[in-house]
C-alpha positions in Angstrom: -40.0 50.6 31.6 -38.7 51.3 27.7 -35.9 52.8 27.0 -37.7 55.7 25.4 -39.4 56.0 29.0 -36.0 56.2 30.7 -34.7 58.7 28.2 -37.6 60.9 29.2 -37.1 60.4 33.0 -33.5 61.2 32.8 -33.0 65.1 33.8 -31.4 67.3 31.2 -30.4 70.8 30.6 -30.9 73.3 33.4 -33.2 70.9 35.3 -30.4 69.0 36.8 -29.6 71.7 39.3 -33.3 71.6 40.6 -32.9 67.6 41.1 -29.5 68.0 43.0 -31.2 70.7 45.2 -33.9 68.4 46.3 -31.8 65.6 46.7 -29.0 67.3 48.7 -32.1 68.7 50.9 -33.4 64.9 51.5 -30.4 63.7 52.3 -29.4 66.6 54.7 -33.1 65.7 56.5 -32.3 62.0 56.9 -28.6 62.6 58.5 -30.5 65.0 60.9 -33.0 62.4 61.5 -29.9 59.6 62.2 -27.6 62.0 63.9 -30.1 63.8 66.5 -32.6 61.6 67.8 -33.1 63.8 70.5 -34.1 66.6 68.3 -36.0 64.4 66.1 -38.4 63.3 69.3 -39.5 66.9 69.7 -42.7 67.8 68.1 -42.4 69.2 64.7 -43.3 72.8 64.4 -46.2 73.7 62.7 -45.3 75.2 58.9 -46.8 78.4 60.3 -44.6 78.4 63.2 -41.2 77.7 61.0 -39.0 80.7 60.6 -38.8 82.1 57.3 -35.3 81.3 55.4 -33.9 84.2 53.9 -33.4 84.3 49.9 -30.7 82.4 48.7 -28.0 84.3 46.6 -28.4 84.0 42.9 -26.0 81.3 41.0 -24.6 81.3 38.0 -26.5 78.5 36.8 -26.4 78.3 33.1 -29.7 79.9 31.3 -32.4 77.6 30.5 -33.1 76.3 27.0 -35.2 78.6 24.8 -39.1 78.0 25.3 -38.4 76.3 28.6 -41.2 76.9 31.5 -39.6 75.5 34.4 -41.7 75.8 37.7 -41.1 77.6 40.8 -38.8 75.4 43.4 -39.5 76.3 47.0 -36.7 75.8 49.7 -37.5 72.9 51.8 -34.8 73.0 54.5 -32.6 76.1 54.9 -28.8 76.5 56.1 -30.2 78.4 59.3 -32.7 75.7 60.2 -30.1 72.7 59.6 -27.6 74.6 61.8 -29.9 74.9 64.2 -31.7 71.5 64.4 -28.8 69.2 63.7 -25.9 69.2 66.4 -22.6 69.9 65.2 -20.4 66.9 64.1 -18.1 65.7 67.0 -20.1 67.4 69.6 -20.6 64.3 71.8 -17.4 62.3 70.8 -14.2 64.6 69.7 -13.1 61.5 68.0 -15.4 62.0 65.1 -13.8 65.1 64.3 -10.4 63.7 63.8 -9.1 62.8 60.4 -9.4 59.2 59.2 -6.4 56.7 59.4 -4.6 54.9 56.9 -5.6 51.4 56.0 -2.1 50.3 56.9 -2.2 51.9 60.2 -5.8 50.4 61.0 -4.7 46.8 59.8 -1.6 47.4 62.3 -3.7 48.4 65.0 -6.2 45.6 64.8 -3.6 43.0 64.7 -1.9 44.3 67.8 -5.0 44.3 69.8 -6.0 41.0 68.6 -2.7 39.5 69.7 -3.4 41.1 73.2 -6.7 39.9 73.6 -5.6 36.2 73.0 -7.6 35.6 69.9 -5.1 34.8 67.5 -1.4 33.8 68.0 1.3 36.3 66.5 2.6 34.5 63.1 6.1 33.2 63.0 6.3 33.5 59.2 7.6 37.3 58.3 6.3 36.8 54.8 2.8 37.6 56.4 3.9 40.7 57.2 5.1 42.0 54.0 2.4 44.2 52.3 0.9 42.8 49.5 1.9 43.8 45.9 0.0 45.6 43.5 -2.6 44.0 41.4 -0.5 44.7 38.0 2.2 43.0 39.7 0.5 39.9 41.3 1.5 36.6 39.9 -1.5 34.6 38.8 -0.1 31.2 37.9 -2.1 28.2 38.9 -0.7 26.2 41.5 -0.6 22.6 40.9 -0.7 20.6 44.0 1.0 17.0 44.1 -1.5 14.3 43.2 -0.8 10.4 44.0 -0.3 8.4 40.6 -3.7 6.7 39.8 -3.9 3.1 40.0 -4.0 2.0 36.2 -4.5 -1.6 36.9 -7.4 -0.7 39.0 -9.1 1.5 36.6 -8.7 -0.7 33.5 -11.9 -2.5 32.5 -11.7 -6.0 31.1 -14.9 -6.9 29.0 -16.3 -9.7 26.8 -18.1 -8.9 23.4 -21.6 -10.4 23.0 -23.5 -9.7 19.4 -27.0 -10.8 19.8 -29.6 -11.3 16.9 -27.0 -11.3 14.2 -27.2 -15.0 13.5 -30.4 -14.9 11.4 -28.5 -12.3 8.8 -25.1 -14.0 9.3 -26.8 -17.1 7.7 -28.4 -15.6 4.8 -25.3 -14.2 3.1 -22.2 -15.5 1.3 -19.6 -14.1 3.7 -19.4 -14.3 7.4 -20.8 -11.0 8.9 -19.3 -12.0 12.4 -16.1 -12.6 11.2 -15.8 -9.3 9.2 -17.0 -7.7 12.2 -14.4 -9.1 14.6 -11.9 -8.1 12.1 -12.9 -4.4 12.3 -14.2 -4.2 15.5 -12.7 -1.3 17.9 -13.7 -3.8 20.9 -11.7 -6.6 19.8 -8.8 -6.0 22.1 -10.9 -6.6 25.3 -9.6 -3.9 27.7 -11.0 -0.3 28.1 -9.1 2.5 30.3 -12.3 3.4 31.6 -16.1 2.7 30.9 -16.1 6.0 28.8 -14.0 4.8 26.6 -15.8 1.3 26.8 -19.2 3.2 25.8 -17.3 5.2 23.0 -16.1 2.0 21.3 -19.5 0.5 21.8 -21.2 3.4 20.0 -18.5 3.3 17.2 -19.0 -0.6 16.8 -22.7 0.1 16.3 -22.2 2.0 13.5 -20.0 -0.4 11.9 -22.7 -3.2 12.2 -25.0 -1.2 10.7 -22.9 -0.4 7.8 -22.1 -4.0 7.4 -25.5 -5.2 7.5 -26.8 -2.4 4.9 -24.0 -3.5 2.6 -25.5 -6.8 2.4 -29.1 -5.4 2.0 -30.4 -4.7 5.7 -31.3 -1.2 5.2 -34.1 -1.2 8.0 -31.3 -2.8 10.5 -31.0 -1.3 14.3 -28.4 -1.6 16.5 -29.1 -1.0 20.3 -26.0 -1.1 22.9 -25.7 -1.7 26.7 -23.1 -2.4 29.3 -23.5 -5.3 31.6 -21.6 -4.4 34.8 -20.4 -7.0 37.1 -22.3 -7.8 40.2 -19.0 -8.6 42.1 -16.0 -7.3 42.1 -14.7 -9.6 39.5 -14.2 -6.9 36.6 -13.6 -9.7 33.9 -17.5 -10.4 33.7 -18.1 -6.8 32.2 -19.8 -7.5 28.9 -20.2 -5.1 26.2 -23.4 -6.0 24.5 -24.6 -5.3 20.8 -28.4 -6.0 20.1 -29.0 -6.7 16.4 -32.4 -5.9 14.8 -31.6 -6.8 11.0 -35.4 -6.4 9.9 -36.3 -7.5 6.5 -33.9 -7.8 3.6 -34.0 -5.4 0.5 -33.9 -6.7 -3.0 -33.7 -5.6 -6.3 -36.9 -4.6 -8.0 -36.3 -3.4 -11.4 -33.1 -2.6 -13.4 -33.1 0.2 -15.5 -29.7 1.3 -17.9 -29.9 4.7 -19.4 -27.7 4.5 -22.1 -27.2 4.7 -26.0 -27.5 1.8 -28.0 -24.6 -0.5 -28.4 -23.4 -3.1 -30.8 -24.2 -5.4 -30.2 -27.5 -4.3 -28.6 -27.4 -6.1 -25.3 -23.9 -5.7 -24.6 -24.4 -3.6 -21.3 -27.4 -6.1 -20.1 -25.7 -8.9 -20.6 -22.4 -7.5 -18.9 -24.4 -6.3 -15.7 -24.6 -9.4 -13.7 -27.4 -8.5 -11.9 -31.0 -9.9 -11.7 -34.2 -8.5 -10.5 -35.2 -10.5 -6.8 -31.6 -10.6 -5.8 -30.3 -9.1 -2.5 -29.2 -5.7 -3.1 -25.6 -6.1 -2.1 -23.3 -3.5 -2.2 -20.1 -5.8 -3.3 -22.2 -7.3 -6.1 -23.5 -4.0 -7.6 -19.9 -2.3 -7.3 -18.5 -5.5 -9.4 -21.2 -5.5 -11.8 -20.6 -1.7 -12.4 -17.0 -2.3 -12.7 -17.6 -5.2 -15.2 -19.1 -2.8 -17.6 -16.5 -0.3 -17.4 -14.0 -2.9 -18.5 -16.1 -4.7 -21.0 -17.3 -1.7 -23.0 -13.4 -0.6 -23.7 -12.8 -4.2 -24.8 -15.6 -4.0 -27.3 -14.7 -0.9 -29.1 -15.9 2.0 -26.7 -12.4 3.4 -25.4 -14.6 6.2 -24.0 -17.6 4.6 -22.3 -18.0 6.0 -18.5 -20.4 4.9 -16.0 -22.4 7.3 -14.2 -23.5 7.3 -10.4 -26.3 4.7 -9.5 -29.7 5.4 -8.2 -31.6 3.2 -6.1 -34.9 4.0 -5.1 -36.0 1.9 -2.0 -39.4 0.9 -1.0 -40.0 0.4 2.8 -43.4 -0.9 2.1 -42.2 -3.7 -0.4 -38.7 -4.0 0.7 -37.6 -3.4 -2.8 -35.3 -1.3 -4.5 -35.4 0.1 -8.1 -31.9 0.4 -9.5 -31.1 2.9 -12.3 -27.6 3.3 -13.9 -26.5 5.6 -16.6 -24.1 4.8 -18.8 -22.3 6.9 -21.4 -21.4 5.1 -24.1 -19.4 7.2 -26.4 -18.3 6.4 -30.1 -17.5 2.9 -31.3 -14.1 3.0 -32.4 -11.1 1.5 -34.4 -7.4 1.7 -34.0 -5.9 4.4 -36.3 -2.6 5.8 -35.8 -0.1 6.2 -33.2 1.3 9.3 -31.9 4.1 9.9 -29.2 5.4 12.9 -27.1 7.9 13.6 -24.4 11.7 12.3 -24.1 11.8 9.7 -26.7 13.3 6.4 -26.4 12.5 5.3 -30.1 10.1 6.4 -32.7 6.3 5.5 -33.6 7.5 2.8 -36.1 9.1 0.8 -33.4 6.2 1.2 -31.3 4.0 -0.2 -34.0 6.4 -3.4 -33.9 5.5 -3.7 -30.3 1.7 -3.5 -30.9 -0.1 -6.8 -31.2 -3.1 -5.0 -33.4 -3.3 -3.6 -36.8 -4.8 -0.4 -37.8 -8.3 -0.8 -38.6 -9.3 -3.4 -35.9 -12.0 -2.7 -33.6 -10.7 -1.1 -30.3 -9.7 -3.3 -27.6 -8.3 -2.4 -24.5 -6.6 -5.3 -23.6 -4.3 -4.6 -26.9 -3.7 -1.3 -25.0 -2.5 -2.8 -22.1 -0.5 -5.3 -23.8 1.4 -2.6 -25.4 2.0 -0.7 -22.6 3.3 -3.7 -20.8 5.6 -4.6 -23.9 6.9 -0.9 -23.6 7.9 -1.0 -19.9 9.3 -4.4 -20.6 12.1 -2.6 -22.8 13.6 -1.1 -19.7 14.2 1.9 -21.5 11.5 4.1 -20.1 11.4 5.9 -16.3 7.5 6.3 -17.1 5.6 5.4 -20.2 1.8 5.8 -20.8 -0.7 4.9 -23.6 -4.1 6.6 -23.8 -6.6 6.8 -26.4 -7.4 10.1 -28.1 -10.4 10.9 -30.4 -9.4 11.8 -34.0 -12.8 12.8 -35.5 -12.4 10.9 -38.3 -15.2 8.6 -39.5 -14.8 5.0 -40.9 -17.0 3.7 -43.6 -19.0 1.7 -41.3 -19.7 4.8 -38.9 -17.0 4.2 -36.5 -14.4 6.4 -35.4 -10.8 6.4 -35.8 -8.8 6.7 -32.3 -5.2 7.6 -32.4 -3.3 6.1 -29.2 -0.9 8.7 -27.7 2.3 7.4 -26.3 4.0 9.7 -23.6 7.5 8.8 -23.1 10.0 9.8 -20.3 13.2 7.6 -21.4 15.2 6.8 -18.5 19.2 6.2 -17.9 20.0 3.6 -20.8 22.9 2.4 -18.8 23.2 -0.6 -16.1 25.5 -2.2 -13.8 24.5 -5.7 -12.9 26.0 -8.6 -10.6 25.0 -12.0 -9.9 26.7 -14.9 -7.6 26.0 -18.5 -7.4 27.3 -21.8 -5.8 27.1 -25.6 -7.0 29.1 -28.5 -5.9 31.3 -29.3 -8.5 31.3 -25.7 -10.0 32.2 -23.9 -6.9 31.6 -20.4 -6.4 30.8 -18.1 -9.6 30.5 -14.3 -9.9 29.6 -12.5 -13.0 29.1 -8.5 -13.4 27.9 -6.8 -16.7 27.9 -3.2 -18.0 24.8 -2.6 -20.6 24.0 0.1 -22.8 20.3 -0.6 -23.4 19.8 1.8 -26.5 23.1 2.3 -27.9 21.9 1.7 -31.6 18.3 2.9 -31.5 15.7 1.1 -31.4 16.8 -1.4 -28.8 20.0 -2.1 -29.9 22.2 -3.1 -26.7 25.7 -3.6 -25.9 26.6 -5.8 -23.1 30.3 -6.2 -21.8 30.6 -8.9 -18.9 33.2 -10.7 -17.0 32.9 -13.8 -14.8 35.1 -15.1 -12.3 34.7 -18.0 -10.3 36.9 -21.3 -8.8 36.6 -22.7 -12.0 35.9 -20.2 -14.5 37.4 -17.0 -15.8 36.0 -15.1 -19.0 35.0 -12.1 -20.6 32.0 -11.4 -23.6 30.9 -8.4 -25.5 27.6 -9.4 -26.8 25.5 -6.9 -29.2 21.7 -7.5 -29.1 18.8 -6.1 -31.0 15.5 -6.9 -29.2 12.2 -6.8 -30.9 14.1 -7.0 -34.2 11.5 -6.4 -36.7 9.0 -8.2 -34.7 8.1 -8.6 -31.1 10.0 -10.7 -29.1 12.3 -11.4 -31.8 16.0 -11.1 -30.9 19.1 -10.7 -32.7 22.6 -11.5 -31.0 26.1 -11.7 -32.2 29.0 -11.5 -29.9 32.4 -12.8 -29.1 33.5 -14.7 -25.8 36.9 -15.8 -24.3 36.7 -18.2 -21.4 39.1 -20.4 -19.4 37.7 -23.3 -17.5 39.1 -25.8 -15.2 36.6 -28.6 -14.5 37.3 -31.9 -13.2 36.3 -33.3 -16.8 38.4 -30.9 -18.5 40.5 -27.8 -18.9 40.1 -25.3 -21.8 40.8 -22.0 -23.1 38.3 -21.1 -25.7 37.6 -18.1 -28.1 34.3 -18.3 -29.6 32.2 -16.3 -32.3 28.5 -16.7 -32.6 25.2 -15.0 -34.0 21.7 -16.2 -32.9 18.1 -15.0 -34.0 15.4 -16.4 -31.8 11.7 -16.1 -31.3 11.2 -16.5 -27.7 8.6 -16.4 -24.6 8.5 -13.6 -22.2 6.8 -13.3 -18.8 4.2 -11.0 -20.1 3.7 -13.0 -23.7 4.4 -16.8 -23.4 4.1 -18.3 -26.6 3.0 -21.8 -27.5 5.9 -22.0 -30.1 9.4 -20.8 -30.0 12.3 -21.3 -32.1 16.1 -20.2 -32.8 18.6 -20.5 -35.3 22.4 -19.5 -35.4 26.0 -20.3 -36.2 29.2 -20.5 -34.3 32.7 -20.8 -34.8 35.2 -21.7 -32.0 38.6 -22.4 -31.4 39.7 -24.2 -28.0 42.9 -25.9 -26.6 41.6 -28.5 -24.2 43.3 -31.0 -22.2 42.0 -34.5 -22.8 43.0 -37.9 -21.5 44.5 -40.3 -24.0 44.0 -43.8 -23.2 47.1 -45.1 -25.0 49.5 -42.8 -23.6 47.6 -43.1 -20.2 47.5 -39.2 -19.5 46.2 -35.6 -20.3 47.5 -33.7 -23.3 46.8 -30.5 -24.8 44.7 -30.8 -27.9 43.6 -28.0 -30.4 40.3 -28.1 -31.9 38.6 -25.8 -34.5 34.8 -26.5 -35.0 32.0 -24.8 -36.8 28.4 -25.3 -35.6 24.6 -24.5 -37.0 21.9 -24.3 -34.4 18.5 -25.1 -34.7 15.9 -25.3 -31.7 12.1 -25.6 -31.5 9.9 -25.3 -28.5 6.6 -26.3 -27.5 5.2 -24.6 -24.5 1.4 -25.5 -22.7 2.2 -24.3 -19.1 0.8 -21.4 -17.4 3.9 -19.9 -16.2 7.7 -19.1 -17.6 9.2 -19.5 -14.4 7.0 -21.3 -11.9 4.5 -23.7 -14.0 1.9 -25.6 -11.9 0.0 -27.1 -15.0 0.7 -28.3 -18.6 3.5 -29.4 -20.4 6.6 -28.4 -22.4 8.8 -29.9 -24.9 11.8 -28.9 -26.7 14.3 -30.2 -29.6 18.0 -29.2 -30.0 19.5 -29.9 -33.2 23.4 -28.9 -34.0 24.9 -30.0 -37.2 28.9 -29.5 -36.3 32.1 -30.3 -38.1 35.6 -30.4 -37.0 37.6 -28.1 -39.2 41.2 -28.5 -38.3 42.4 -31.4 -40.0 39.9 -31.5 -43.0 35.9 -31.3 -42.6 34.8 -34.1 -40.2 31.0 -33.6 -39.6 29.0 -34.8 -37.1 25.5 -34.3 -35.3 24.5 -33.6 -32.0 20.6 -33.7 -30.9 19.0 -33.6 -27.6 15.3 -33.8 -26.5 14.0 -32.4 -23.5 10.1 -32.9 -21.9 8.6 -31.9 -18.9 4.8 -31.9 -17.3 2.9 -30.2 -14.3 0.0 -31.5 -12.6 -1.6 -29.9 -9.5 -3.2 -31.7 -6.5 -5.4 -28.6 -4.8 -4.1 -25.1 -4.6 -1.0 -26.1 -2.9 0.6 -29.2 -4.1 2.3 -29.8 -7.8 3.7 -33.2 -9.1 6.2 -32.6 -11.7 8.4 -34.5 -13.9 10.9 -34.3 -16.6 13.1 -36.4 -19.0 16.0 -35.6 -21.1 17.9 -38.0 -23.8 20.8 -36.9 -26.1 22.8 -38.5 -28.6 26.2 -37.6 -31.0 26.4 -39.4 -34.2 29.2 -40.0 -36.8 31.9 -39.3 -34.4 34.3 -41.4 -32.0 34.6 -39.7 -28.5 38.2 -39.1 -28.8 37.8 -37.1 -32.0 35.0 -35.0 -30.3 36.5 -32.1 -28.2 35.7 -32.5 -24.3 33.8 -29.4 -24.2 31.3 -30.6 -26.8 30.7 -34.1 -25.1 27.8 -34.8 -23.0 28.0 -35.0 -19.0 25.6 -35.5 -16.3 25.3 -34.5 -12.5 24.8 -31.1 -11.0 21.9 -28.9 -10.2 20.2 -28.7 -13.8 20.9 -32.4 -14.2 21.1 -35.3 -11.9 21.1 -33.7 -8.4 22.7 -35.6 -5.8 26.1 -36.0 -7.7 28.6 -33.2 -8.3 28.9 -31.1 -11.3 29.5 -33.5 -14.8 30.6 -36.4 -12.3 28.2 -39.0 -13.9 29.2 -41.3 -16.6 32.6 -42.9 -18.0 36.0 -41.7 -15.9 39.5 -42.0 -16.7 41.8 -44.4 -14.5 42.6 -41.0 -12.3 38.7 -40.7 -11.4 38.0 -37.9 -13.8 34.7 -37.7 -16.1 35.5 -38.4 -19.7 32.1 -37.4 -21.0 29.9 -39.5 -23.4 28.4 -39.7 -26.8 25.0 -40.0 -25.1 22.8 -39.4 -22.2 19.4 -40.1 -20.5 17.9 -38.1 -17.5 14.8 -38.1 -15.5 13.4 -36.5 -12.4 10.2 -36.2 -10.3 9.1 -33.6 -7.8 6.5 -33.1 -5.3 6.0 -29.1 -4.7 4.5 -27.9 -1.6 3.8 -24.2 -1.5 2.4 -22.6 1.8 2.1 -18.6 1.2 5.5 -17.4 0.0 7.6 -20.3 0.9 7.5 -23.8 -0.3 9.3 -27.3 0.2 10.3 -29.8 -2.3 10.9 -33.4 -2.0 12.7 -35.0 -5.3 14.0 -37.9 -7.0 16.6 -37.8 -10.0 18.1 -40.5 -12.1 20.0 -40.5 -15.4 23.6 -41.8 -16.7 26.0 -41.1 -19.4 27.2 -43.7 -22.0 30.4 -43.5 -24.5 28.1 -45.0 -27.0 26.2 -43.2 -29.4 22.6 -44.3 -28.5 21.7 -44.7 -24.6 21.2 -48.0 -23.2 19.7 -47.2 -19.9 21.8 -49.6 -17.9 23.3 -48.5 -14.8 21.0 -45.7 -13.8 22.3 -43.7 -10.9 19.7 -41.8 -8.3 19.8 -39.1 -6.4 17.2 -37.9 -3.5 16.8 -34.8 -1.5 14.8 -32.2 -0.4 14.5 -28.3 -1.2 13.2 -25.2 -0.1 11.7 -22.3 -2.0 11.2 -18.4 -1.8 8.8 -17.1 -4.1 9.3 -13.7 -5.5 7.4 -11.4 -8.0 9.8 -12.2 -10.5 10.3 -16.3 -9.7 11.1 -18.3 -6.9 14.5 -18.6 -5.5 15.5 -22.3 -4.6 18.3 -24.1 -2.6 18.2 -28.1 -3.0 20.4 -30.6 -0.8 20.7 -34.0 -2.0 22.5 -37.3 -1.7 23.4 -40.4 -4.2 21.6 -43.7 -3.7 24.5 -46.2 -3.4 27.1 -44.0 -3.0 30.6 -44.9 -4.8 33.9 -44.4 -3.3 34.9 -40.5 -4.1 31.3 -39.2 -4.3 30.2 -36.8 -1.9 27.5 -37.5 0.7 26.0 -34.1 0.1 25.3 -31.8 -2.6 23.9 -28.4 -2.3 22.7 -26.2 -5.3 21.4 -22.6 -5.3 19.7 -20.9 -8.1 16.9 -18.7 -9.2 13.8 -20.6 -10.8 12.5 -24.0 -10.4 15.0 -26.9 -11.3 12.7 -27.3 -14.3 
């Protein structure tokens, strides 16, 4: 029945009393039939024999709505007829006429009767007799029943993993697909809390296998999973199985590059290392696109961007048509430099650091090099270099690009400390305070002190880095030092200045040089053979310094291939009792040859000489000495060469040294075996006789700034007074 039909059937207005009257009459009739069966059994009088009911008094019913025509309603059962035919309530049973008892009284009477009948035993718990609380006060908290602790060991599943069908695909790639899957698999633990967890891991690993296969070109691959349950109680035979159907591998069909023309015309196509017919491998595709993004800025296109690739796969031919959009942007040349932010120095000094000239074709490698040089100054918290368009065109149609350098100057002051130990040198601690930009640009003041078992001193040095040219350094300073070695004791004051062009970790130069001058006054104890004892002697020395270096190695601090050579020339003069010139010179060379990726064979040689002076006329601190971590390991510091009757070194006028190392590296650690030889002579030219040797082993720990080393060595043919073991600790390789 529809809602409208239900609405139409609903009584409304004054029709409702009529329905109530009919309902009442029908109900009373039913009660009469139920309550008086005897009366109901009597024959019903015909309608003509029924007494007429008196008319009902009028009721105050509301008037019917206007226009409503209600039918006449005949009274079905009148009151007199009901009273006559229906016997009064309680006529047969007086209890029916009594008022009803309460529910509490009824329940109490029911329990008493059941207890008397013996149906249930009366409860001893008084709480059961307490009346129930109202519903709005009833506590509906859930009752937690104590449960026994589950047996986790029994519930745990141990399983094996089987991958079936991957062999064909695995043999067709350059990488091991199974190894890649094993490294990333959620199943690799071999244990699961329950079968639901094992099933979830299987689903996850099936998706992983699909991703691995699709990344290698199998786009139609399918992976099904199942769990092989054990037939017996041994749970270790459970197997998680992945069934692989690689399908046919997709290959590159056609290659289309959507880009504006470039100079040269084939710049992009030659850079994109993809060829039609090769498998669609995600890593190769991404690498080829990254190569374009790198090569274009290196060849004059600073604003080039690589768009989103589109590969249309054809399931019938198993080919994919590759489309790559590239936004080339304008071809550009270096223009000016603009800087902003918290400045450490101006654009003029930035131009000194740049290794390109205005008007050169833009190359992002030069921009990266400038950024590294700015970072290497140590003056910035952060610094950024980025090209920006100027809109100015050059005669050849290229656009001038301005480099925007955003500076954020950092704290200019630094405190530093270092410590070291060497046999013969003892412990040595050095601390320094530096203001790196006291006189901009890059004019630093360095104050340092050194304290050790055999040294005590202080110095103040002014250093201007990148002085008019990148990596050209000017230094001038004053130094006071007290030394107490077995070879000599000295109290020295020194003034010096030096200009040099040196290699740095970010830019190693094939040729380096340095020139300088110094004046020093020193009071030193020297052994006087004529007087058989050490006496204080005073020296005033002036010196010029010239240095030239050649570097063909692959690293400044840890070379593995190539060679180096350096020559030092120092014309000096003793100024105390007139002008007595002499000439110091030294030649160093080293070479490095790798064997595989882990072993390097290294060797070095040194030869030095002092001409036009006798040893006694030369200050002890200016003579040659041998032995120590930077000389001949296996001997204490300065202990090689001629000695006085008391066994202390005298120094010499010439020396020769050599060393060979086998360096083995594994990860961040390394082991070194070495042999060093050398000797110091009292003649001006080394004679190469009586060479002494030391052998040893060392350990290396490789850091980002170079290896840390510790070497232990012993002399061969050890003589009286020589140490059996000598230890050397430092930063960087021995050579």
